[in-house]
VOGU-3710 file (C-alpha; in Angstrom, 3 decimals, decimal comma):
1> mqtetfhigi> 141,822/136,376/105,188  141,569/132,635/104,568  142,839/131,751/101,102  141,944/128,051/101,032  138,566/127,507/99,381  135,710/125,499/100,894  133,705/123,643/98,241  130,015/122,764/98,687  127,693/120,839/96,359  123,890/120,922/96,248
11> vgfgpkglys> 122,651/117,981/94,160  119,124/118,572/92,850  118,022/122,178/92,803  114,261/122,377/93,074  112,611/124,128/96,051  114,477/122,040/98,658  117,775/122,849/96,985  116,812/126,531/96,992  115,975/126,422/100,726  119,366/124,811/101,380
21> ferllaylny> 121,084/127,504/99,359  119,250/130,325/101,135  120,040/128,980/104,635  123,691/128,458/103,746  124,047/132,052/102,519  122,183/133,387/105,563  124,450/131,567/108,035  127,650/132,468/106,156  126,577/136,093/106,400  125,471/135,822/110,042
31> fkvetlvnih> 128,772/134,332/111,225  130,762/136,802/109,066  132,637/133,999/107,293  135,574/135,297/105,251  136,762/131,945/103,913  136,389/131,596/100,142  133,312/129,447/99,510  132,451/127,908/96,136  128,914/126,516/95,865  128,277/124,061/93,026
41> lfnesssfga> 124,641/123,575/92,055  123,593/120,493/90,070  120,245/120,293/88,314  118,971/118,263/85,376  117,265/121,298/83,837  117,811/125,051/83,617  115,003/125,677/86,142  117,273/126,289/89,121  115,121/126,726/92,200  111,952/125,324/90,619
51> gwvyhkyqpe> 112,822/121,809/89,448  110,589/119,976/86,974  107,454/120,163/89,197  107,420/123,965/89,266  109,283/124,909/86,102  108,026/128,237/84,786  107,360/127,132/81,206  104,629/124,587/81,992  100,955/125,131/81,117  98,740/127,395/83,224
61> yllmnypnqf> 96,180/124,630/83,840  98,599/122,733/86,116  97,591/124,082/89,524  98,818/123,967/93,102  96,761/121,902/95,535  96,836/124,509/98,306  96,334/128,283/98,430  98,813/131,070/97,840  98,870/132,113/101,490  100,816/128,988/102,489
71> islqptskps> 103,629/129,469/99,968  106,621/131,508/101,068  110,400/131,564/100,804  110,600/133,793/103,875  112,735/132,188/106,600  110,728/131,192/109,649  113,680/131,539/112,018  116,847/133,573/112,360  119,146/134,470/110,759  117,340/136,563/108,173
81> aicevlsfse> 117,861/135,996/104,476  120,682/137,938/102,811  118,119/140,086/100,988  114,468/141,006/101,437  112,092/138,138/100,636  108,362/138,548/99,978  105,797/135,822/100,471  104,312/134,359/97,318  101,074/136,329/97,756  103,018/139,578/98,256
91> wlsekqkesi> 105,214/138,877/95,243  102,214/137,943/93,100  100,362/141,036/94,252  103,190/143,277/93,089  103,390/141,411/89,793  99,671/141,234/89,012  98,547/144,408/90,840  95,923/142,448/92,781  95,030/142,718/96,441  96,809/140,296/98,767
101> ieldpkvssr> 93,518/139,753/100,580  92,025/138,559/97,282  95,043/136,480/96,302  95,681/134,685/99,622  92,846/132,120/99,453  93,209/131,523/95,722  95,050/128,634/94,121  97,768/129,604/91,661  99,379/127,766/88,784  102,595/125,849/89,441
111> knvgaylcfy> 104,052/127,951/86,643  103,612/131,099/88,747  105,120/129,408/91,793  108,088/128,366/89,639  108,554/131,939/88,459  108,573/133,051/92,111  111,177/130,449/93,078  113,404/131,252/90,090  113,115/134,984/90,765  114,472/134,615/94,275
121> fekfcsclpn> 117,222/132,237/93,224  118,513/134,934/90,885  118,041/137,570/93,595  120,051/135,532/96,117  122,790/135,161/93,511  122,840/138,931/93,008  123,352/139,487/96,768  126,259/137,100/97,277  129,023/138,130/99,687  132,352/138,827/97,960
131> nvsvykhits> 133,864/135,595/99,281  131,099/133,358/97,850  130,935/132,102/94,249  128,158/130,037/92,667  128,549/127,589/89,765  125,494/126,196/87,976  125,786/122,786/86,305  122,968/121,419/84,142  123,761/117,748/84,567  123,000/114,706/86,711
141> iedikqkgdd> 125,278/113,008/89,230  126,162/109,405/88,454  128,630/108,603/91,203  129,971/109,855/94,539  133,353/108,634/95,732  134,800/109,444/99,124  138,363/110,767/99,158  139,455/111,089/102,769  137,063/113,605/104,325  135,992/114,944/100,914
151> fklktstnvk> 133,916/113,711/97,992  134,464/113,369/94,261  131,404/113,622/92,018  131,035/112,144/88,561  128,544/113,911/86,309  126,714/112,666/83,222  128,389/115,478/81,247  131,905/114,856/82,653  132,179/118,277/84,287  135,592/118,794/85,914
161> lpllnsivit> 134,982/119,485/89,582  137,102/120,040/92,664  136,780/117,748/95,635  133,713/118,785/97,619  133,969/119,285/101,359  130,226/118,968/101,968  127,152/117,922/99,968  123,384/118,400/100,182  121,279/115,860/98,257  117,735/116,954/97,373
171> tghtpsitsk> 117,043/114,775/94,361  113,279/114,398/94,783  111,384/111,672/92,967  112,902/109,119/90,637  110,777/107,894/87,707  109,659/104,276/87,962  107,073/101,854/86,681  105,856/98,598/88,101  107,910/95,619/87,055  104,791/93,813/85,867
181> eellnvpnni> 104,126/96,504/83,329  107,770/96,738/82,343  107,632/93,069/81,412  104,687/93,749/79,161  106,982/95,732/76,898  104,076/97,840/75,679  105,277/99,891/72,681  103,238/102,965/73,634  104,284/103,170/77,265  104,884/106,461/79,108
191> pfvypiekkl> 106,512/105,603/82,475  106,701/109,174/83,836  104,435/112,062/82,820  106,580/115,119/83,663  107,081/117,446/81,987  103,445/117,011/80,958  103,538/119,163/77,862  106,458/117,171/76,425  105,729/113,615/77,553  102,054/113,581/76,526
201> svvnpqstvi> 102,534/115,322/73,185  103,116/111,928/71,533  99,674/110,549/72,444  97,730/110,460/69,195  94,162/111,797/68,814  91,191/109,502/69,441  93,293/106,811/71,064  92,322/104,715/74,067  94,467/105,469/77,106  94,782/103,522/80,344
211> lkgigltaid> 96,135/105,590/83,212  97,794/104,052/86,241  96,859/106,248/89,208  93,829/108,245/90,395  95,718/110,888/92,373  97,131/114,360/91,808  99,525/113,258/89,075  96,717/111,414/87,276  94,608/114,575/87,247  97,566/116,499/85,809
221> ailgltegkn> 97,864/113,848/83,099  94,114/113,918/82,320  94,232/117,707/81,955  97,313/117,375/79,766  95,472/114,898/77,522  92,418/117,170/77,173  93,042/120,845/77,901  96,626/120,285/76,800  95,279/118,990/73,454  93,323/122,225/72,840
231> gkfrlksnne> 90,090/121,046/74,444  88,164/123,860/76,158  86,538/123,954/79,586  83,736/126,514/79,808  82,473/127,875/83,128  78,679/127,664/83,285  76,308/129,971/85,175  75,948/127,417/87,992  79,728/127,510/88,623  80,181/124,095/86,998
241> ysylksgnep> 82,093/123,294/83,812  81,312/121,917/80,400  83,916/120,499/78,027  84,225/121,253/74,313  86,193/118,583/72,474  89,009/119,587/70,127  89,280/116,220/68,389  92,949/115,987/69,442  92,289/114,394/72,822  92,001/110,632/73,440
251> kiiypysrsg> 88,699/108,981/72,633  88,558/107,590/76,159  90,727/107,557/79,300  90,485/104,672/81,795  92,137/105,566/85,157  92,864/102,733/87,579  94,589/101,972/90,872  94,706/99,212/93,493  91,767/100,617/95,482  89,986/102,407/92,666
261> ipiiprgena> 88,933/105,142/95,105  89,153/108,627/93,604  90,978/111,432/95,369  88,940/113,906/97,455  89,015/117,569/96,307  89,974/120,398/98,627  88,199/123,755/98,469  89,273/127,093/99,921  87,159/126,524/103,042  88,981/123,280/103,868
271> lnyeqtsffl> 91,904/125,266/105,214  89,766/127,374/107,535  89,167/124,492/109,942  91,064/124,381/113,229  91,985/121,272/115,172  89,403/120,405/117,818  90,258/116,782/118,626  93,545/115,723/120,275  93,418/111,985/120,935  96,646/111,220/119,050
281> kdfiasqnfk> 98,495/114,090/120,732  97,352/112,827/124,152  98,276/109,248/123,215  101,831/110,282/122,331  102,179/112,406/125,465  100,781/109,693/127,745  103,702/107,274/127,486  107,379/107,133/126,641  107,148/104,530/123,892  110,204/102,421/123,204
291> pdsldfetdv> 111,656/102,248/119,666  110,233/99,522/117,433  107,320/98,962/119,845  104,162/100,245/118,140  102,173/98,466/115,475  100,572/101,054/113,213  97,314/99,223/112,492  96,814/97,907/116,033  98,106/100,766/118,206  98,083/103,997/116,183
301> lpiikqdiig> 95,455/103,789/113,451  92,533/103,387/115,910  93,603/106,637/117,622  93,834/108,441/114,277  90,306/107,258/113,481  89,130/108,633/116,827  90,469/112,065/115,892  88,809/111,901/112,478  85,488/111,055/114,133  86,103/113,831/116,658
311> efyntlfqlh> 86,624/116,448/113,940  83,434/115,336/112,186  81,218/115,486/115,247  82,675/118,630/116,764  81,737/120,417/113,530  78,351/118,679/113,332  77,575/119,726/116,920  78,416/123,343/116,054  76,108/123,303/113,052  73,247/122,077/115,228
321> nvsygqyedf> 74,024/124,489/118,073  74,644/121,556/120,369  76,886/122,009/123,389  77,650/118,839/125,297  80,586/120,294/127,171  84,085/118,850/127,325  84,987/115,172/127,202  88,052/113,536/128,721  88,474/110,629/126,330  86,938/108,932/123,309
331> nglkkriekf> 84,410/107,093/125,440  83,147/110,487/126,577  82,807/111,580/122,957  80,999/108,341/122,075  78,368/109,052/124,734  77,805/112,511/123,272  77,560/111,029/119,760  74,972/108,481/120,928  72,974/111,248/122,609  73,090/113,347/119,439
341> hkehpeiekf> 71,797/110,558/117,203  68,941/109,822/119,620  67,965/113,475/119,310  68,578/113,489/115,529  67,735/109,992/114,199  67,434/111,385/110,661  71,206/112,010/110,497  73,349/109,072/109,419  76,082/107,990/111,816  79,652/108,689/110,667
351> eaenlfaptl> 82,592/106,299/110,862  86,175/106,837/109,709  85,631/104,074/107,152  83,359/106,512/105,320  86,598/108,184/104,256  88,939/105,199/104,073  86,713/102,855/102,080  83,649/104,618/100,679  81,072/102,277/99,178  81,224/103,182/95,535
361> alnvasfknv> 80,338/99,834/94,024  83,280/100,222/91,687  83,165/98,603/88,269  79,374/98,696/88,365  77,629/101,767/86,956  80,918/103,558/87,510  79,785/106,728/85,742  77,111/107,237/88,336  79,193/106,244/91,366  82,360/108,272/90,763
371> yefwsfwcle> 80,359/111,179/89,389  78,176/111,262/92,502  81,200/110,797/94,787  82,990/113,835/93,343  79,756/115,852/93,116  79,125/115,229/96,817  82,595/116,420/97,814  82,352/119,476/95,585  79,114/120,486/97,315  80,560/119,846/100,787
381> nekakspyva> 83,672/121,900/100,034  81,573/124,863/98,966  79,803/124,994/102,326  81,052/127,417/104,969  81,212/124,484/107,412  81,044/120,783/106,586  81,568/117,894/109,049  82,809/115,774/106,151  85,410/118,319/105,111  86,450/118,718/108,756
391> aasawrylsk> 86,997/114,952/108,989  88,908/114,857/105,683  91,119/117,712/106,913  92,083/115,938/110,152  95,288/114,386/108,822  96,725/117,879/108,254  97,015/118,287/112,022  97,579/114,660/112,943  100,538/114,196/110,601  102,660/116,613/112,637
401> dfnllysqqk> 102,165/114,549/115,783  102,466/111,244/113,962  105,837/112,337/112,573  107,164/112,292/116,148  106,448/108,568/116,378  107,731/107,954/112,861  110,991/109,921/113,060  111,838/108,541/116,512  111,468/104,990/115,187  108,616/104,055/117,553
411> ltkkskqlfq> 106,847/101,970/114,882  107,895/98,404/114,191  109,781/98,082/110,930  107,026/95,913/109,467  104,207/98,330/110,307  106,297/101,300/109,213  106,653/99,724/105,798  102,906/99,014/105,765  102,207/102,658/106,549  104,423/103,772/103,677
421> tkyfglfnki> 102,997/101,384/101,104  99,313/101,502/102,077  98,288/104,310/104,410  100,486/107,246/103,469  98,943/107,500/100,003  95,476/106,933/101,433  95,797/109,789/103,928  97,143/112,103/101,248  94,247/111,139/98,963  91,824/112,159/101,712
431> sygpplvnik> 93,471/115,331/103,060  95,678/116,758/100,293  93,474/116,573/97,249  93,388/118,811/94,172  91,677/122,201/94,022  87,940/122,121/93,482  88,170/123,501/89,950  90,130/120,452/88,787  87,538/117,988/90,059  84,780/120,019/88,424
441> kmlalievni> 86,724/119,633/85,175  86,871/115,873/85,786  83,089/115,840/86,160  82,766/117,641/82,806  84,968/114,982/81,155  82,826/112,207/82,625  79,723/113,899/81,181  81,150/113,785/77,630  82,323/110,150/78,086  86,044/110,867/77,792
451> ldfsfsespt> 86,816/109,912/81,408  85,576/106,449/82,344  86,071/104,577/85,647  84,818/101,186/84,482  88,205/99,577/85,199  89,214/101,695/88,181  89,857/98,957/90,765  92,809/96,580/90,124  92,046/95,554/86,536  93,930/92,892/84,648
461> isentisnsn> 96,422/94,387/82,180  97,726/92,415/79,235  99,844/93,574/76,311  96,966/95,437/74,662  93,886/94,735/76,809  92,474/96,021/80,108  89,765/93,876/81,730  87,861/93,002/84,884  85,145/90,499/85,700  82,526/92,596/83,881
471> qsstydwlid> 84,140/93,803/80,674  87,311/94,375/78,674  88,753/96,885/76,228  91,772/97,218/74,027  94,033/100,213/74,577  96,642/102,167/72,635  98,649/103,845/75,409  99,639/102,882/78,945  100,629/105,890/81,066  102,041/105,630/84,593
481> arlprgfsns> 100,580/108,740/86,236  102,050/108,360/89,723  104,879/109,877/91,668  106,836/106,912/92,970  107,913/106,802/96,577  111,430/105,827/97,557  114,067/105,255/94,898  113,900/103,182/91,787  116,159/100,153/92,055  117,405/100,495/88,496
491> ksvlfnsens> 117,097/104,180/87,683  118,510/105,982/90,716  122,067/105,891/89,406  123,364/108,214/92,102  122,623/105,742/94,898  123,369/102,518/93,053  126,872/102,988/91,645  129,728/100,903/93,016  131,240/103,802/94,962  127,938/105,251/96,153
501> aklftttkvs> 126,912/101,888/97,588  129,711/102,317/100,166  128,253/105,642/101,282  124,525/104,892/101,155  122,760/101,844/102,574  119,193/101,021/101,615  116,161/98,907/102,488  114,172/97,196/99,760  110,539/98,354/99,891  109,199/96,664/96,784
511> ntthelhctn> 110,473/95,077/93,589  111,147/98,523/92,176  111,950/100,798/95,096  114,436/101,160/97,925  114,660/103,579/100,846  117,864/105,191/102,063  119,074/104,785/105,628  119,780/108,065/107,393  119,582/109,781/110,767  116,597/111,971/111,692
521> tghpinkdgk> 118,856/114,940/110,912  119,322/113,699/107,348  122,842/112,249/107,447  123,158/109,017/105,419  124,321/105,834/107,116  127,307/104,264/105,331  128,170/100,568/104,951  130,023/100,665/108,295  126,853/101,855/110,050  128,218/105,354/110,643
531> plksivlygt> 126,497/108,646/109,734  128,246/110,823/107,160  128,248/114,275/108,760  129,509/115,963/105,585  126,495/114,815/103,553  122,909/115,750/104,349  119,751/114,425/102,675  116,752/116,729/102,381  113,211/116,025/101,218  112,326/112,789/99,438
541> ptenilfdnd> 115,664/110,988/100,102  114,836/110,959/103,840  111,571/108,991/103,490  112,913/106,030/105,457  113,229/108,157/108,597  110,975/111,165/108,020  107,716/111,139/106,119  105,643/113,604/104,121  108,591/115,330/102,504  106,889/116,192/99,220
551> tlsrthndtv> 105,838/119,669/100,274  106,857/123,294/99,785  106,945/123,805/103,549  110,226/125,227/104,841  109,685/124,045/108,397  108,539/120,456/107,865  111,424/117,980/108,244  114,051/120,692/107,881  117,409/118,872/107,819  119,478/121,656/106,236
561> sgwakniakh> 119,314/124,547/108,721  121,485/122,668/111,213  123,858/121,630/108,406  124,214/125,220/107,154  124,762/126,537/110,685  127,470/123,958/111,433  129,367/124,739/108,211  129,247/128,487/108,864  130,362/128,077/112,502  133,226/125,826/111,405
571> lsvttqliss> 134,382/128,291/108,759  133,984/131,195/111,184  136,273/129,492/113,709  138,754/128,723/110,938  138,762/132,386/109,905  139,358/133,508/113,501  142,232/131,080/113,982  143,983/132,272/110,832  143,396/135,922/111,695  144,939/135,435/115,124
//
């Protein structure tokens, strides 16, 4: 038996770290590795497997934005896990004694998902082969130094570690705030809202809060400032909500963003739609595009809009029992659309801009406009079939095809950056919105004048005042309720130390964020332009090459299965050589 020990580090141990861990154990078992393997896990909290997003001690009101049926730790390919793994619905069914059929379409709390992830981390640890040891370190990594073929890690708690032979980095999001607001030096400034229950506890009752962001994180923050302050949402007979103030919540909350457009909710029925339009898929298949050759806005976005229009009208045709047969291209669809509107002049024509830039007349009668916007989408999501929901769901299918162009570097660097800074968030706002219940709660807060969108679109922020061309207000708290993309220039210590800078190269995206250079298999590119095969990035750190990494999906942008397989094969060969 091999006596020399192979040392592996997994830096950041939320869901992506857990997936890495599971695949590594599965491949070590599959290849019958006998080499001693020590696995060092590094996490900033005790929630190993869940991370701060899914930690199991957070409030129940913080919900997932997609149903239980899509959450699972079960491997989607061989080898099998080292122990039996249930899907989240199956696990929840056993725990709560509810039917899986009932649970599947429901949306669960992130707390429950965290409990599921932590449960299986402990279960994997209880099934370890005799030659594998696991060491948990509650700390952060401040530096990585290469020593020959191995790596030396420096921790914030000065843990003594052996040299690591291989490393997985799954560090997720890094807190950041815009430099403009940093310069304001606002005394009551919360730059990062997680964990919600801790960060927002300092906000005093009846204060005025301005909230940067109108996305998923902003809704979490709004719920934390209301329901988290002992306010009560009551379900009414019409399936809507009312809000009973506790007196501990802010007097008023002003959300804002660059566009001011609120996020679109997603009901249970939104996930029942199937792809019916394939213009982007056909576009990609039609030509062998050269790297750095496609402009996103000129070449790709128009095709995406065609698919969005296609999903809308294919559903609309179904609802009207219209069968126009098949069409070969978008011009064929346009002819069918024109024919439909001649037959149904009472129905308003749909364009993709209806989703991208809805006419809300922001900053003017904002109560009415945002309230009606969300009310409309709530009603549409409760329908068995809605052309609008079908159109809003289109990006769920299109993103898989688009990732082929993105990961193979077919976009120009300039348009790729534009996609990241402008369109990625927009598409997510349209297709990956919060559960319906959360938007109904937002409507209840608007009704009692706690939530106000009067400054929603690019207001002017001074040290204590928020204003636009119509009005102004003083505020007490500024809260950055966004998940930053890329890595903070100043706060991502791991990638900005003197030694780490030799291993990781970056591109500046904005004044506050950088993106790491890596291969499409997740290996970072060092200062000499060479990939580091002994380090693999997974999830958010790969945003420069792969996109849409902030997901619980095990299959999307999986960079660790190949890494785990290669390590196990290498150690298996080593074992055989020593045995012989």
